[in-house]
C-alpha positions as a Markdown table, in Angstrom:
| # | Residue | x | y | z |
|---|---|---|---|---|
| 1 | Met | -36.3 | 150.2 | 32.9 |
| 2 | Thr | -38.3 | 147.4 | 32.6 |
| 3 | Ser | -36.3 | 144.5 | 30.8 |
| 4 | Phe | -35.7 | 143.7 | 27.5 |
| 5 | Thr | -37.6 | 140.1 | 27.1 |
| 6 | Arg | -36.8 | 137.6 | 24.1 |
| 7 | Arg | -40.7 | 138.6 | 23.3 |
| 8 | Asp | -39.0 | 141.8 | 22.2 |
| 9 | Phe | -36.3 | 140.9 | 20.9 |
| 10 | Leu | -37.6 | 138.6 | 18.2 |
| 11 | Lys | -40.1 | 141.0 | 17.7 |
| 12 | Thr | -37.1 | 143.6 | 16.8 |
| 13 | Gly | -37.0 | 145.0 | 13.3 |
| 14 | Ala | -33.3 | 143.9 | 11.8 |
| 15 | Leu | -33.0 | 140.9 | 14.2 |
| 16 | Gly | -35.0 | 138.2 | 12.5 |
| 17 | Leu | -34.2 | 136.2 | 10.1 |
| 18 | Thr | -36.5 | 137.3 | 7.7 |
| 19 | Gly | -36.5 | 141.0 | 8.6 |
| 20 | Leu | -33.7 | 143.5 | 6.8 |
| 21 | Ser | -30.9 | 143.5 | 8.1 |
| 22 | Val | -28.6 | 146.9 | 8.4 |
| 23 | Phe | -26.8 | 145.5 | 6.0 |
| 24 | Gln | -28.3 | 144.4 | 3.0 |
| 25 | Arg | -27.3 | 147.3 | 0.8 |
| 26 | Ala | -23.7 | 146.0 | 1.6 |
| 27 | Phe | -23.7 | 142.5 | -1.1 |
| 28 | Ala | -25.0 | 142.9 | -4.7 |
| 29 | Gly | -22.2 | 140.5 | -5.6 |
| 30 | Asp | -19.5 | 142.8 | -4.0 |
| 31 | Val | -16.7 | 141.2 | -1.6 |
| 32 | Thr | -14.5 | 144.2 | -1.7 |
| 33 | Arg | -16.1 | 144.8 | 1.7 |
| 34 | Pro | -19.0 | 143.0 | 3.0 |
| 35 | Val | -19.7 | 144.6 | 5.9 |
| 36 | Asp | -19.0 | 147.9 | 7.6 |
| 37 | Pro | -18.0 | 147.7 | 11.1 |
| 38 | Ala | -18.1 | 151.4 | 11.3 |
| 39 | Ala | -22.2 | 151.1 | 11.2 |
| 40 | Ile | -22.2 | 148.1 | 13.9 |
| 41 | Leu | -20.0 | 149.6 | 16.0 |
| 42 | Asn | -22.3 | 152.7 | 15.8 |
| 43 | Arg | -25.0 | 150.8 | 17.2 |
| 44 | Ile | -23.8 | 149.2 | 19.8 |
| 45 | Gln | -25.3 | 150.6 | 23.5 |
| 46 | Leu | -22.9 | 150.3 | 26.3 |
| 47 | Pro | -25.2 | 150.0 | 29.8 |
| 48 | Thr | -25.3 | 153.5 | 32.5 |
| 49 | Phe | -25.1 | 153.2 | 36.3 |
| 50 | Pro | -26.3 | 155.4 | 39.0 |
| 51 | Ala | -23.7 | 156.3 | 41.9 |
| 52 | Arg | -24.8 | 154.2 | 44.0 |
| 53 | Glu | -22.1 | 151.4 | 45.4 |
| 54 | Tyr | -23.3 | 148.4 | 47.3 |
| 55 | Pro | -20.3 | 146.8 | 49.3 |
| 56 | Leu | -21.0 | 143.0 | 49.7 |
| 57 | Pro | -19.7 | 143.3 | 53.6 |
| 58 | Asp | -22.5 | 145.4 | 54.0 |
| 59 | Phe | -24.9 | 142.6 | 53.8 |
| 60 | Gly | -23.3 | 140.2 | 55.5 |
| 61 | Ala | -20.6 | 138.6 | 53.6 |
| 62 | Ser | -16.9 | 137.1 | 54.1 |
| 63 | Gly | -14.3 | 137.2 | 52.1 |
| 64 | Asp | -12.8 | 134.7 | 54.0 |
| 65 | Gly | -13.1 | 131.6 | 51.3 |
| 66 | Lys | -15.0 | 130.1 | 53.8 |
| 67 | Thr | -18.7 | 131.6 | 54.7 |
| 68 | Asp | -21.3 | 131.2 | 51.8 |
| 69 | Cys | -21.8 | 134.5 | 50.6 |
| 70 | Lys | -24.4 | 133.6 | 48.4 |
| 71 | Ser | -27.4 | 135.1 | 50.4 |
| 72 | Ala | -24.9 | 138.5 | 50.9 |
| 73 | Phe | -25.0 | 138.5 | 47.0 |
| 74 | Asp | -28.9 | 138.4 | 46.4 |
| 75 | Gly | -29.0 | 141.0 | 49.2 |
| 76 | Ala | -26.9 | 143.3 | 47.2 |
| 77 | Ile | -28.1 | 142.6 | 43.8 |
| 78 | Ala | -31.9 | 143.0 | 45.3 |
| 79 | Lys | -31.1 | 146.0 | 47.1 |
| 80 | Cys | -29.5 | 148.3 | 43.9 |
| 81 | Asn | -31.7 | 146.9 | 41.3 |
| 82 | Gln | -34.5 | 148.1 | 43.3 |
| 83 | Asp | -32.8 | 151.4 | 44.4 |
| 84 | Gly | -32.9 | 152.3 | 40.8 |
| 85 | Gly | -29.4 | 150.5 | 39.7 |
| 86 | Gly | -25.8 | 151.0 | 40.8 |
| 87 | Thr | -22.8 | 149.2 | 41.8 |
| 88 | Val | -22.4 | 145.8 | 43.7 |
| 89 | Val | -19.0 | 146.0 | 45.2 |
| 90 | Val | -16.5 | 142.8 | 45.7 |
| 91 | Pro | -13.2 | 144.1 | 47.2 |
| 92 | Ala | -10.1 | 142.7 | 47.8 |
| 93 | Gly | -10.9 | 139.0 | 49.3 |
| 94 | Val | -12.1 | 135.6 | 48.3 |
| 95 | Trp | -15.7 | 135.5 | 48.8 |
| 96 | Trp | -17.2 | 131.6 | 48.2 |
| 97 | Thr | -20.7 | 131.5 | 47.5 |
| 98 | Glu | -22.7 | 128.4 | 47.2 |
| 99 | Gly | -24.4 | 129.0 | 44.6 |
| 100 | Pro | -25.0 | 130.9 | 41.0 |
| 101 | Ile | -25.2 | 134.5 | 40.7 |
| 102 | Asn | -27.9 | 136.2 | 39.6 |
| 103 | Leu | -27.7 | 139.8 | 38.4 |
| 104 | Lys | -31.1 | 142.1 | 37.4 |
| 105 | Ser | -31.7 | 144.8 | 35.6 |
| 106 | Asn | -29.2 | 148.2 | 35.9 |
| 107 | Val | -26.6 | 146.2 | 38.1 |
| 108 | Arg | -23.0 | 145.8 | 37.7 |
| 109 | Leu | -21.1 | 143.6 | 39.8 |
| 110 | His | -17.7 | 145.4 | 39.9 |
| 111 | Leu | -14.7 | 143.1 | 41.2 |
| 112 | Arg | -11.7 | 145.1 | 43.0 |
| 113 | Arg | -8.0 | 144.2 | 42.1 |
| 114 | Gly | -7.6 | 141.3 | 44.6 |
| 115 | Ala | -11.2 | 139.9 | 44.9 |
| 116 | Thr | -11.7 | 136.2 | 43.7 |
| 117 | Ile | -15.2 | 135.0 | 43.8 |
| 118 | Lys | -14.9 | 131.9 | 44.0 |
| 119 | Phe | -18.5 | 129.0 | 43.5 |
| 120 | Ser | -19.0 | 126.0 | 45.2 |
| 121 | Pro | -18.4 | 123.0 | 43.1 |
| 122 | Asp | -21.9 | 120.8 | 44.0 |
| 123 | Pro | -23.8 | 121.1 | 41.2 |
| 124 | Lys | -26.4 | 120.9 | 44.1 |
| 125 | His | -25.9 | 124.5 | 44.7 |
| 126 | Tyr | -27.3 | 125.0 | 40.9 |
| 127 | Leu | -30.9 | 123.4 | 41.1 |
| 128 | Pro | -33.6 | 124.6 | 40.6 |
| 129 | Val | -33.3 | 124.1 | 37.2 |
| 130 | Val | -33.4 | 127.5 | 34.8 |
| 131 | Leu | -34.4 | 128.3 | 31.6 |
| 132 | Thr | -31.0 | 128.1 | 29.2 |
| 133 | Arg | -29.5 | 127.0 | 25.9 |
| 134 | Trp | -27.1 | 123.4 | 26.1 |
| 135 | Glu | -25.1 | 123.2 | 22.5 |
| 136 | Gly | -27.8 | 124.8 | 20.4 |
| 137 | Thr | -31.1 | 123.8 | 22.0 |
| 138 | Glu | -33.2 | 125.4 | 24.4 |
| 139 | Val | -33.6 | 122.9 | 27.5 |
| 140 | Tyr | -34.2 | 123.4 | 31.9 |
| 141 | Asn | -30.6 | 122.8 | 33.1 |
| 142 | Tyr | -28.4 | 123.7 | 36.4 |
| 143 | Ser | -28.1 | 126.9 | 35.9 |
| 144 | Pro | -24.4 | 129.3 | 34.8 |
| 145 | Leu | -22.6 | 130.1 | 38.0 |
| 146 | Ile | -23.5 | 134.0 | 36.7 |
| 147 | Tyr | -27.0 | 134.0 | 35.4 |
| 148 | Thr | -29.3 | 137.2 | 34.0 |
| 149 | Tyr | -32.1 | 136.1 | 32.3 |
| 150 | Gln | -34.4 | 139.4 | 30.5 |
| 151 | Ala | -32.8 | 142.4 | 32.7 |
| 152 | Thr | -31.3 | 145.9 | 30.6 |
| 153 | Asn | -28.1 | 146.9 | 32.0 |
| 154 | Val | -26.0 | 144.7 | 33.4 |
| 155 | Ala | -22.1 | 144.3 | 33.7 |
| 156 | Ile | -19.4 | 142.4 | 35.1 |
| 157 | Thr | -16.4 | 145.1 | 35.7 |
| 158 | Gly | -13.2 | 145.2 | 37.5 |
| 159 | Asp | -9.8 | 143.5 | 37.5 |
| 160 | Gly | -10.9 | 141.0 | 39.8 |
| 161 | Ile | -10.8 | 136.8 | 39.5 |
| 162 | Ile | -14.1 | 134.7 | 38.4 |
| 163 | Asp | -13.2 | 131.8 | 39.3 |
| 164 | Gly | -15.4 | 128.7 | 38.4 |
| 165 | Asn | -14.1 | 125.6 | 40.4 |
| 166 | Ala | -15.5 | 123.3 | 38.2 |
| 167 | Gly | -12.5 | 121.6 | 37.5 |
| 168 | Thr | -13.5 | 118.5 | 40.0 |
| 169 | Ser | -16.9 | 118.7 | 39.7 |
| 170 | Phe | -19.1 | 119.8 | 36.4 |
| 171 | Ala | -15.8 | 119.8 | 34.3 |
| 172 | Thr | -15.4 | 115.7 | 34.9 |
| 173 | Trp | -18.6 | 115.5 | 33.4 |
| 174 | Lys | -18.3 | 114.5 | 29.7 |
| 175 | Pro | -17.4 | 110.8 | 29.7 |
| 176 | Asn | -20.9 | 110.6 | 31.2 |
| 177 | Gln | -23.2 | 112.9 | 29.1 |
| 178 | Ser | -23.6 | 111.9 | 25.5 |
| 179 | Asp | -27.2 | 109.3 | 26.6 |
| 180 | Asp | -28.8 | 113.4 | 27.7 |
| 181 | Gln | -27.0 | 115.1 | 25.1 |
| 182 | Leu | -28.5 | 112.2 | 22.4 |
| 183 | Lys | -31.7 | 113.0 | 24.3 |
| 184 | Leu | -31.9 | 117.2 | 24.2 |
| 185 | Arg | -31.0 | 117.0 | 20.7 |
| 186 | Gln | -33.6 | 114.5 | 20.0 |
| 187 | Met | -36.0 | 116.4 | 22.1 |
| 188 | Gly | -35.1 | 119.9 | 19.6 |
| 189 | Asn | -35.4 | 117.6 | 16.5 |
| 190 | Asp | -39.1 | 116.6 | 17.7 |
| 191 | Leu | -39.9 | 119.7 | 19.1 |
| 192 | Val | -41.1 | 118.8 | 22.1 |
| 193 | Pro | -42.6 | 121.4 | 24.5 |
| 194 | Val | -39.4 | 123.4 | 26.3 |
| 195 | His | -41.3 | 123.3 | 29.1 |
| 196 | Gln | -40.9 | 119.3 | 29.1 |
| 197 | Arg | -36.8 | 119.3 | 28.7 |
| 198 | Ile | -36.4 | 118.9 | 32.5 |
| 199 | Phe | -32.8 | 117.9 | 33.0 |
| 200 | Gly | -30.4 | 119.4 | 36.3 |
| 201 | Glu | -30.5 | 116.7 | 38.7 |
| 202 | Gly | -29.6 | 113.3 | 37.7 |
| 203 | His | -28.2 | 114.1 | 34.7 |
| 204 | Trp | -25.0 | 115.6 | 33.1 |
| 205 | Leu | -24.9 | 118.2 | 30.8 |
| 206 | Arg | -22.9 | 121.2 | 32.4 |
| 207 | Pro | -24.1 | 124.2 | 33.0 |
| 208 | Ser | -22.1 | 127.5 | 31.2 |
| 209 | Met | -19.4 | 129.7 | 33.1 |
| 210 | Ile | -21.2 | 133.0 | 32.3 |
| 211 | Gln | -25.0 | 133.4 | 30.9 |
| 212 | Phe | -27.0 | 137.3 | 29.5 |
| 213 | Phe | -30.3 | 135.2 | 28.9 |
| 214 | Gly | -32.2 | 137.7 | 26.8 |
| 215 | Cys | -30.5 | 141.2 | 27.8 |
| 216 | Ala | -29.7 | 144.1 | 26.5 |
| 217 | Asn | -27.1 | 146.4 | 27.0 |
| 218 | Val | -24.2 | 143.8 | 28.5 |
| 219 | Leu | -21.4 | 144.2 | 29.8 |
| 220 | Val | -18.0 | 142.0 | 30.7 |
| 221 | Glu | -15.1 | 144.0 | 30.9 |
| 222 | Asp | -11.1 | 143.7 | 32.2 |
| 223 | Val | -11.9 | 140.6 | 34.6 |
| 224 | Thr | -10.3 | 136.9 | 34.5 |
| 225 | Ile | -11.9 | 134.2 | 34.0 |
| 226 | His | -10.9 | 130.5 | 35.6 |
| 227 | Asp | -12.4 | 127.0 | 35.6 |
| 228 | Ser | -15.2 | 127.2 | 33.9 |
| 229 | Pro | -17.6 | 124.4 | 34.2 |
| 230 | Met | -18.0 | 125.2 | 30.2 |
| 231 | Trp | -18.9 | 127.8 | 27.8 |
| 232 | Val | -17.2 | 130.6 | 29.6 |
| 233 | Val | -19.0 | 133.8 | 28.9 |
| 234 | His | -22.0 | 132.9 | 27.2 |
| 235 | Pro | -24.8 | 135.8 | 25.6 |
| 236 | Val | -27.8 | 133.9 | 24.3 |
| 237 | Tyr | -30.6 | 136.1 | 22.6 |
| 238 | Ser | -29.0 | 139.5 | 24.0 |
| 239 | Tyr | -28.7 | 142.9 | 22.2 |
| 240 | Asn | -26.3 | 144.9 | 22.7 |
| 241 | Val | -23.2 | 143.1 | 23.7 |
| 242 | Thr | -19.2 | 144.2 | 24.6 |
| 243 | Val | -16.7 | 141.9 | 25.7 |
| 244 | Arg | -13.5 | 143.4 | 25.6 |
| 245 | Asn | -10.1 | 143.5 | 28.0 |
| 246 | Ile | -11.1 | 140.3 | 29.6 |
| 247 | Thr | -8.6 | 137.2 | 30.4 |
| 248 | Val | -10.6 | 133.2 | 30.1 |
| 249 | Asp | -7.2 | 130.8 | 31.2 |
| 250 | Ser | -9.8 | 127.3 | 31.5 |
| 251 | Gly | -9.1 | 124.5 | 29.7 |
| 252 | Asn | -11.5 | 122.2 | 30.9 |
| 253 | Pro | -13.7 | 121.0 | 28.1 |
| 254 | Asn | -15.9 | 122.7 | 25.9 |
| 255 | Asn | -14.7 | 125.8 | 27.1 |
| 256 | Asp | -15.1 | 127.5 | 24.7 |
| 257 | Gly | -13.6 | 131.7 | 25.3 |
| 258 | Val | -16.7 | 133.7 | 24.3 |
| 259 | Asp | -20.0 | 132.7 | 23.0 |
| 260 | Pro | -22.5 | 135.1 | 20.8 |
| 261 | Asp | -25.7 | 132.8 | 20.3 |
| 262 | Ser | -28.8 | 134.2 | 18.4 |
| 263 | Ser | -27.3 | 138.4 | 19.8 |
| 264 | Val | -27.3 | 141.4 | 17.8 |
| 265 | Asn | -25.0 | 144.0 | 18.1 |
| 266 | Val | -21.5 | 142.4 | 20.1 |
| 267 | Leu | -18.3 | 144.1 | 20.2 |
| 268 | Ile | -15.3 | 141.0 | 21.5 |
| 269 | Asp | -12.6 | 143.7 | 21.7 |
| 270 | Arg | -8.4 | 143.2 | 23.4 |
| 271 | Cys | -9.1 | 140.2 | 24.8 |
| 272 | Arg | -7.1 | 136.8 | 25.9 |
| 273 | Phe | -7.9 | 133.7 | 25.5 |
| 274 | Asn | -5.9 | 130.9 | 26.7 |
| 275 | Thr | -8.7 | 128.0 | 26.0 |
| 276 | Gly | -10.1 | 124.1 | 26.2 |
| 277 | Asp | -11.9 | 124.9 | 23.3 |
| 278 | Asp | -12.6 | 127.4 | 20.5 |
| 279 | Ser | -11.6 | 131.6 | 21.3 |
| 280 | Val | -14.9 | 132.7 | 19.8 |
| 281 | Ala | -17.5 | 130.6 | 18.9 |
| 282 | Ile | -20.6 | 133.2 | 16.9 |
| 283 | Lys | -23.9 | 130.4 | 17.3 |
| 284 | Ser | -27.0 | 130.3 | 16.5 |
| 285 | Gly | -28.4 | 127.2 | 18.2 |
| 286 | Arg | -28.9 | 123.3 | 16.6 |
| 287 | Asp | -31.0 | 122.4 | 13.7 |
| 288 | Gln | -35.1 | 122.1 | 14.3 |
| 289 | Asp | -34.7 | 123.7 | 17.6 |
| 290 | Ala | -33.3 | 127.5 | 16.6 |
| 291 | Trp | -35.1 | 127.2 | 13.0 |
| 292 | Arg | -38.6 | 127.4 | 16.0 |
| 293 | Ile | -36.9 | 130.5 | 17.0 |
| 294 | Gly | -35.7 | 131.8 | 13.7 |
| 295 | Gln | -33.4 | 134.1 | 15.8 |
| 296 | Ala | -29.7 | 135.1 | 13.7 |
| 297 | Thr | -26.7 | 136.2 | 14.9 |
| 298 | Glu | -25.7 | 139.6 | 13.7 |
| 299 | Asn | -23.1 | 142.1 | 13.5 |
| 300 | Val | -20.0 | 140.9 | 15.2 |
| 301 | Val | -17.3 | 143.0 | 15.3 |
| 302 | Val | -14.1 | 140.4 | 16.6 |
| 303 | Arg | -10.6 | 142.5 | 17.3 |
| 304 | Asn | -7.2 | 143.1 | 18.9 |
| 305 | Cys | -7.7 | 139.2 | 20.4 |
| 306 | Asp | -5.4 | 137.6 | 21.7 |
| 307 | Met | -6.3 | 133.5 | 20.5 |
| 308 | Asn | -3.9 | 130.4 | 21.9 |
| 309 | Ser | -6.7 | 127.4 | 22.5 |
| 310 | Lys | -6.8 | 123.5 | 22.5 |
| 311 | Ala | -9.4 | 123.4 | 19.6 |
| 312 | Asn | -9.3 | 125.9 | 17.5 |
| 313 | Gly | -9.4 | 130.4 | 17.4 |
| 314 | Leu | -11.6 | 132.6 | 15.2 |
| 315 | Cys | -15.2 | 130.2 | 14.1 |
| 316 | Ile | -18.7 | 130.1 | 13.2 |
| 317 | Gly | -20.6 | 127.0 | 13.9 |
| 318 | Ser | -21.2 | 124.6 | 14.2 |
| 319 | Glu | -24.6 | 125.6 | 16.3 |
| 320 | Met | -25.9 | 127.7 | 13.4 |
| 321 | Ser | -28.8 | 127.0 | 12.2 |
| 322 | Gly | -30.5 | 130.5 | 12.7 |
| 323 | Gly | -28.4 | 131.9 | 10.4 |
| 324 | Val | -25.1 | 134.3 | 11.3 |
| 325 | Arg | -24.7 | 137.8 | 9.2 |
| 326 | Asn | -22.2 | 140.3 | 9.7 |
| 327 | Val | -19.0 | 139.4 | 11.2 |
| 328 | Tyr | -16.4 | 142.1 | 11.1 |
| 329 | Met | -12.7 | 140.4 | 12.6 |
| 330 | Glu | -9.9 | 142.2 | 12.6 |
| 331 | Asp | -6.6 | 142.4 | 14.2 |
| 332 | Cys | -6.6 | 139.5 | 15.6 |
| 333 | Arg | -3.1 | 137.1 | 16.7 |
| 334 | Val | -3.4 | 133.2 | 16.6 |
| 335 | Gly | -1.4 | 131.3 | 18.6 |
| 336 | Lys | -0.9 | 127.1 | 18.5 |
| 337 | Val | -4.2 | 125.8 | 17.3 |
| 338 | Ser | -6.5 | 123.5 | 15.4 |
| 339 | Ser | -7.9 | 125.6 | 13.2 |
| 340 | Ala | -6.9 | 128.9 | 13.3 |
| 341 | Ile | -10.3 | 130.3 | 10.8 |
| 342 | Tyr | -13.1 | 128.4 | 10.9 |
| 343 | Phe | -16.8 | 127.6 | 9.7 |
| 344 | Lys | -17.8 | 125.1 | 10.7 |
| 345 | Ala | -21.4 | 122.7 | 9.8 |
| 346 | Asn | -22.9 | 119.5 | 9.1 |
| 347 | Leu | -25.8 | 118.6 | 6.9 |
| 348 | Asp | -28.3 | 118.7 | 9.9 |
| 349 | Arg | -27.9 | 122.3 | 10.6 |
| 350 | Gly | -29.4 | 124.0 | 7.2 |
| 351 | Gly | -29.2 | 127.8 | 7.8 |
| 352 | Met | -27.0 | 130.4 | 6.1 |
| 353 | Val | -23.4 | 132.6 | 7.3 |
| 354 | Glu | -23.1 | 135.0 | 4.8 |
| 355 | Asn | -20.9 | 138.5 | 5.3 |
| 356 | Val | -17.5 | 137.9 | 6.6 |
| 357 | Trp | -14.9 | 140.0 | 6.6 |
| 358 | Val | -11.9 | 139.1 | 8.3 |
| 359 | Lys | -8.5 | 140.6 | 7.9 |
| 360 | Asn | -5.4 | 141.2 | 9.1 |
| 361 | Ile | -4.8 | 138.2 | 11.3 |
| 362 | Glu | -1.3 | 136.9 | 12.4 |
| 363 | Val | -0.9 | 132.7 | 13.0 |
| 364 | Glu | 1.8 | 130.4 | 14.2 |
| 365 | Asp | 1.1 | 126.7 | 14.1 |
| 366 | Val | -2.1 | 125.3 | 13.9 |
| 367 | Ser | -3.3 | 122.0 | 11.6 |
| 368 | Ala | -5.4 | 124.1 | 8.9 |
| 369 | Leu | -4.9 | 128.2 | 8.7 |
| 370 | Ile | -9.0 | 128.7 | 6.7 |
| 371 | Arg | -11.3 | 126.3 | 6.7 |
| 372 | Phe | -14.3 | 125.6 | 5.4 |
| 373 | Thr | -16.5 | 122.0 | 6.4 |
| 374 | Thr | -19.6 | 120.9 | 5.6 |
| 375 | Asp | -19.3 | 117.5 | 7.3 |
| 376 | Tyr | -18.4 | 118.7 | 11.2 |
| 377 | His | -19.0 | 115.4 | 14.2 |
| 378 | Gly | -22.6 | 115.1 | 14.8 |
| 379 | Tyr | -24.1 | 114.4 | 12.1 |
| 380 | Arg | -27.5 | 112.7 | 12.5 |
| 381 | Gly | -28.4 | 111.5 | 8.8 |
| 382 | Asn | -30.8 | 114.7 | 7.2 |
| 383 | His | -29.8 | 116.9 | 4.2 |
| 384 | Tyr | -30.3 | 120.4 | 4.8 |
| 385 | Pro | -27.7 | 121.5 | 3.6 |
| 386 | Pro | -26.2 | 125.0 | 5.1 |
| 387 | Val | -25.6 | 128.2 | 3.0 |
| 388 | Phe | -22.3 | 130.1 | 3.0 |
| 389 | Arg | -21.9 | 133.4 | 1.2 |
| 390 | Asn | -20.3 | 136.1 | 0.8 |
| 391 | Phe | -16.7 | 135.9 | 2.3 |
| 392 | Leu | -13.9 | 137.9 | 2.1 |
| 393 | Ile | -11.0 | 137.2 | 4.1 |
| 394 | Glu | -7.7 | 139.0 | 3.5 |
| 395 | Asp | -4.2 | 140.1 | 4.7 |
| 396 | Val | -3.5 | 136.9 | 6.5 |
| 397 | Ala | 0.0 | 135.4 | 7.4 |
| 398 | Cys | 0.5 | 132.4 | 9.2 |
| 399 | Arg | 4.3 | 131.1 | 10.1 |
| 400 | His | 2.9 | 127.2 | 9.2 |
| 401 | Ala | -0.4 | 124.8 | 8.8 |
| 402 | Gly | -0.5 | 121.4 | 8.2 |
| 403 | Ile | -3.0 | 122.4 | 5.4 |
| 404 | Ala | -3.6 | 126.1 | 4.3 |
| 405 | Ile | -6.5 | 126.1 | 2.7 |
| 406 | Asp | -9.4 | 123.3 | 3.7 |
| 407 | Ala | -12.7 | 124.3 | 1.9 |
| 408 | Val | -15.4 | 121.8 | 1.1 |
| 409 | Gly | -18.7 | 122.6 | 0.4 |
| 410 | Val | -21.9 | 120.7 | -0.8 |
| 411 | Pro | -23.2 | 120.0 | -4.5 |
| 412 | Asp | -26.1 | 121.2 | -4.3 |
| 413 | Ala | -25.4 | 124.2 | -2.5 |
| 414 | Pro | -21.3 | 125.1 | -2.9 |
| 415 | Leu | -19.7 | 127.9 | -1.2 |
| 416 | Arg | -20.7 | 130.9 | -2.7 |
| 417 | Asn | -18.4 | 133.9 | -3.2 |
| 418 | Ile | -15.4 | 133.3 | -1.0 |
| 419 | Thr | -12.8 | 135.7 | -1.9 |
| 420 | Leu | -9.2 | 135.7 | 0.0 |
| 421 | Arg | -6.7 | 138.3 | -1.0 |
| 422 | Asn | -2.8 | 139.3 | 0.2 |
| 423 | Ile | -2.6 | 135.8 | 2.3 |
| 424 | Glu | 1.1 | 134.4 | 2.8 |
| 425 | Val | 2.0 | 131.0 | 4.8 |
| 426 | Asp | 5.7 | 130.4 | 5.1 |
| 427 | Lys | 5.1 | 126.5 | 5.8 |
| 428 | Ala | 2.4 | 124.1 | 4.5 |
| 429 | Asp | 2.5 | 120.4 | 5.0 |
| 430 | Lys | -0.5 | 120.4 | 1.9 |
| 431 | Val | -1.8 | 123.6 | 0.1 |
| 432 | Lys | -5.0 | 123.1 | -0.6 |
| 433 | Asp | -8.1 | 120.9 | -0.9 |
| 434 | Ile | -11.1 | 123.1 | -2.7 |
| 435 | Arg | -14.3 | 121.7 | -4.1 |
| 436 | Tyr | -18.1 | 122.6 | -4.4 |
| 437 | Thr | -17.3 | 126.3 | -4.8 |
| 438 | Glu | -18.9 | 129.0 | -7.2 |
| 439 | Asn | -17.0 | 132.1 | -7.4 |
| 440 | Trp | -13.7 | 131.0 | -5.3 |
| 441 | Thr | -11.7 | 134.0 | -6.2 |
| 442 | Met | -8.0 | 134.5 | -5.0 |
| 443 | Glu | -5.6 | 137.5 | -5.6 |
| 444 | Asn | -1.7 | 137.1 | -4.0 |
| 445 | Val | -2.4 | 133.5 | -2.2 |
| 446 | Leu | 1.4 | 132.7 | -1.3 |
| 447 | Val | 1.6 | 129.0 | 0.2 |
| 448 | Asn | 5.8 | 127.9 | 0.2 |
| 449 | Gly | 6.7 | 130.4 | -1.7 |
| 450 | Glu | 4.5 | 130.2 | -4.3 |
| 451 | Pro | 1.2 | 131.5 | -6.1 |
| 452 | Val | -2.0 | 129.7 | -5.4 |
| 453 | Thr | -4.7 | 130.1 | -8.1 |
| 454 | Ser | -8.4 | 129.3 | -7.8 |
């Protein structure tokens, strides 16, 4: 089977910002049912694999935690791919690798119970640079620790552990990154050709942990992930992505749990997040670089997840300049986080977030329960107001919030068609700050035992 390339992805009918949404009929000024989650789930195709198995020890690997298994991973994956597909089996043991694991089409990487893949902390092992997306801007940078480029039918499964081992290396780089971060953002702003955006050695931009770049039919299931360099599971320009029953326990800076990024048809189901940043953050690129590409994240279901983080729970943004549409979040439990339900952008971003339905959320203790912000940090002085429209948030129970509802639009781009229904906050230090909205409705919203109206 041929690989599903980024060019194929961008040509696909329902995927571009100017293309036809499968849910374009869902809104006609009616916020009662903004998306159809069943329609999204019916579109998501799981990968399939032949029954052949390729045990890692057969390719010279040792699970002693000391022997470099990089060449064994490369050999097993290459052989599996050449034979038409199957499963690379990682048995019990600690499998040390001095460099990235590069998955290929029709390959499943399966970690049996008791297996740990442990990555070298030496940044030089993640060179040469590869094409990636860093905080929403395309760049050639250090390779993600597990990197899959333009592959079809790929999976990471099993009861084992993936240990990024980044706490003493990559994860310490954030205080040094500002100059490179600003340089890359300026390159994106100026539309510098991507092949000229070369970072890597001598720079301080941390790689993602697991990245699927331009892939189709992707599954990440059951594994536990520790000690990530940066964003943990990061599908970019990918199609039909399922992430289910994984545990992310990684508290390093910017350790978002799952970041669907300009990706379409995504399910995040029954996951447990204890993260250093947002549990789930839906993205589509940053500013001018994302407008150049013009690819939205579309058709996303997030359900049955437990969320605890040093930042936020359910998020869209702030890198959302390519647009986000048709998102359904249901039956999630949010513990102690900053914001529980958070939609974030600033006046550099442009872009549009539309057709979002959040339902059946239980929240413990947060700074803000529901937050829309158009002045997120990192603002560079432009005036491209983001558009937020067509949201239904209902059946939400919260024990304590610093502020229950914090929603501030822009005077010339108000928050439009927002309905809050059946929301109850036992205790809030502040009830609301709602400004610059149009067609904002609240039905059966109770804060501190008192009804809140529009």
